[in-house]
N, C-alpha and C positions, 0 to 999 in steps of 0.2 A: 461320570456321575449323572444320575437321572435328575431331571429338574422337577421341582414342585413336590418332592417326596413321593416315592414310589409305593404303590400298594403292594402288600405281600402277595406272593404267589398262592393261588388257591389250591392248586393241585400238585402233589409231589411228583407227578409224571411230567410236569412242565409243559403240558399240552398247549395252553393258550397264551404263550408269551407274546408280549407286545414290545414296546420300546423301553420298558423299565428293566433295571438290572436284575440279573439272576442272583439269588442269595446263595452263598456258599452252604448255608444250613440245609438248603434243598438238595445239595449234591453230596454232602458229607455228614454222616452220623458219627456220634462220639465213639462208637465201637469200631469205627473205620480209621482211627488215628493210631499209628504205630510210633511211639515216642522215642525209641532208642533201638532202631533196627541194626543188627550186626550182619554185615555182608562184606565180601571181599572183592566183588566184581559187579559189573553191570548185569551180566547174565544172572548171577545169583540174586541180585536185587529184583530183577523182573520176575524170577521164579518165586521169590518170597511174596511179592505183591500179588502175583497170580494166585498163590495159595490163600492169601488173606481174602482176595476178591471171591474165590470159590466158596469160602465159608460164608461170606455175606450174601452171595447171589444164588448159590446152589448150582452154578454152572461149573462143569469140570475144569479143574486147574489147568490141564493141558490145553484146552480150547482157549482159555483166556491168555495163557502164556504165548501160544502160537499167534494170536491176533496182535498182541502188543509187540512181539518180536518182529513180526512181518512189518508193522508200522515203523519200527526202529531201523529196519533195513532200507527204508526209503530215505532216511536221514535222521540224525539224532534229534530227540525231543529235549535235549539239554539246551535250555534257552539262555544260559549264562548266569553269572553271579552265584554259582553253586546250586542252581535250581533246574529240575527237569519236570516235564509234564507229559509223561508217556500216556498214550491214549489209543483207543480202538473202538470199533463197532462190532457188536455181537448180535446175531439174529435171535438169540434166546433170552436176552435181557430186556426187561420191560420198562425200566426207568434209568435215567442218567445217574450213574453211581460213581462216587469218588472215594479214594483212599489216600490219606496223607501219611507220609513217613518221614521221620527225621533220622538220619543215619548217624550212628556213633562215630564212624570214620568215613570221610568222603571217599567216593570211588570215581574212577575215570569213566565218564559217560559219553566221551567224544562230543562234548558240548561245543557250542558255537565259539565260545571264548577260550576253549581248551582248559578250563578250570574244572577240578573235580566237583562232583555233586554231593550235597548232603541233605537237601530238601527235595522231596519228590511228591508230586500230586498226580496219582493215577486216575484217569477219567475213562470210564466205560459207558458207551451209549448204545441204544438200540439201533439197528440197521437204518431204520427210517427216521432217525432223530433230526437229520438235516441241519437246519439253521440253529436249533436248540443246542446241538453238539458244539457248533462253532461259537455260540454265545457263551456256553459254559467254559470253553477253552479260553476265550477272551477275558472272561471274568476272573478266572484263576490267575491268568498272566498279569492282569491289572493289579489284583490284590497282592501278588507276590513281588511286584515292583516296589512296594512300600518298604524302604530300608529299615525303618523303625520296627515294623512288624517282623521282618526277616530276622532282625537282631533278637527280638523276643523269642521267636520260634527256635532259634539256635541256642538260646540261653537256658532252655528248660527241657527236661525229659519227662514231663508230666503230660499224659494224654489229655486230661481234663483242662489243663492250662493251655495246651496247644489248641484244642477245640475252642476254648473261650477266646483266645487271641484271634483266631480266624473269624469267629463270629462277631467279635468286638469291632474288628476292622470293617466287616460288612455293615454293621450298624452305624459306624461313624461315617462311612461313605454314603449312606442313604440319607443322612441329614442334610 
């Protein structure tokens, strides 16, 4: 939590971040929320996320899929408690971009705790994002550790409600 109330980020490209917390609203647009995704496997999940990311960014789906799959081969991004944060860097993306998906049925994600995953936050960053990419990952992980928020996310299949919950959590943490 930032002390003394954090100023809002002035730029959607997150160029001048200091020590204040990154807002999820700067990473995630409402049309990037998939409230009830139907998939049967980790691979299918990553393919669906890549397809959604391609629509949002204009970058070819295969390029996105290859980057996130390559990262998964280094080790699962399933962080436990049914949550995964797949991520990757692309040279053709200009801003850090997120996609949130709630799965209708959890899938095996080879997570650290061996629990199936039903909440996924895909994060894509420019090649040169450096510390901003790490700050975004850290922020997402911190927000998704909140058990009350996670329960709310699992209890709805409304994209607007999910988006509001994620941003409500952001606002309450900034206070």
